[in-house]
N, C-alpha and C positions, 0 to 999 in steps of 0.2 A: 504494500500500500504506500502511495506517495504521501508526503507530508500534508499537502493541501486536502486530500481526502480525509485523513485522520482528524485534522483540525476542524474541518467542516462538520464531520459527524459528531465530534465532541461538543462543538458549539450548538449544534441542533439539539443534542441531548440536554445540554445545560439550559438552553432556552426553554425546552419543554418541561424540564424539572423545575425551573424557576416559575414558570406559569402555573404548574400544578401546586407548588408551595403557596403562591399568591392566592390561588383559587381556594385552597383549603383554609388559609388564614381568613379569607373573606367569609367563608361559611361559619367559622368559629366566632366571627365578630370581634376578634381581638386586634386586628390590624397587623399582627405579626405571627410568626410561626416559630417553633423551637429550633428549626433548621434555618441557617442563614441563606439568603439568596446571593449567590456569587455572581459577579459580573466579570466579563472577559477583559484581559489586558494584552497588549502587544509587546513582543520581544523583537528587537531589531535582528535582521538576518546576519549582519556582520557586526561584531563587537571588537573594537581595537583595544585589546587588553591581554595581560598574561595571567597564567594560572597563579594561584597563591603559593607562596613558599610554605615550608613546614611551619615556620614561626607564624606566618600570617594565617594559616589554617587554624592553628591553635587559638589565636586571638579571635578569629571569626566564630569559631565554635563556642567560645565563651560569651560572645555577643548575641548569637542567634537564639531566639526563643522558639521552642518547638512544642511546648506543652500548653494547650489552650485551657483556660479556666472553664470548668464544666458548668458553672452557674450563669454564664453569659448567654444572651439570646438576642435576636434581632429586635430593635426598638424603632418605633416610628420616628422618634426624635433624633436618631443617630444616622447620619448619611455620609457617603463618600463624596467629597467635593471634586477631587481629582486624584489620579494615580498614574504612575508610569514606571517602566523598567529603567534603571539607571545603573551603569557600571562605574564603580568608583575604583581608583587605583589603590594599591595597598591591601591591607587585610580585609577591608569592607567588601570589595569585589562586587558580585551580583547583588542588587537590592531592588526592592520596589518601594518607591517613595511617593508620598502624596499628602493629602489633607482630608481629615474627617471633621464633621461638624455636629455638635449637639445643638440642634435648632429648637429644642424645647426650652421650657422655663426652669425645669428642675435640674439639679446637679446629678451627674452620673457617678456612682461609686467607682466604677472602672469601665474601660472600653478596650477592645482589641481590634486591630486590623489583621485579618487572617488571609494568608496568601498560600495557594496551592500551586505548585509548579509541575509542568508536564514535559515529557520528551517528545521526539518526532512521531512516535507511535501512539501518542495520547495517553501513555502510562503516567500516573502520578508519581513524581520523584520525591516529594516531601511536602510538609505543611510547616509554614513559618509564620511568625507573628511579631507584632510590636504592641505594647500595651501602655495605658496611661491610667492614672488614678485621679479622682476628683476633677472630672471634666464639667466645669460650670455650664449652666444653661446659656445658650447664645454664644458659646465660644468654639474656636477651631483648634485642632490638634494636628501638628505636622508629624507624621510617622515615617519611620525608615525601617523596613523589614529586611534583615540580612538573610540572604539565601546561601546555603552551603554548596550548592551545585556549581560546577563550572559553567560559564556563560554558553559554551558550545553545546552543552547537554540540555539546556533549557530552550524549548521551542515555543512555549506558551505558559501563561499563568492566568489564574482568576483570583478574585479578591472579594472579601465581605467584611463588613463592620458589625460588631456585636457589642452589647454593653449590659450593664446592671444598674438599675436606678438606685439612688441613695435610700 
């Protein structure tokens, strides 16, 4: 299977899955579901960068968050404003950076930006996240999710924002 077919099929399934989650949430009347709705992100075809050294890999592993908080869920007040794949020199390497907003009136106890990365065959390589505590109502949060995969292994990513009200 070529890369375009795999990505197209995965995006179709993600779109159908998101639609089903939104439909179920609407039936429940809560405006949210326990499963986050992920949106697609693009990874450039050519990335000008080198693999991490052993020391940089150790530093990246200490920075990369991979264990999501179980009590977080999608919230109507929490949304992704923007996001994109960014390759940083040094230990940071492959990242997804962006901004999330608490456009509600209430403070959020905590929030996460969760990123799933995929290879050319559409297989999930990992789940990574960045988190924040005490996100006030009406404020934005700039996140940086450190990915441990090499940029040449990442063909695609998707992202969701989840939180916990105070």
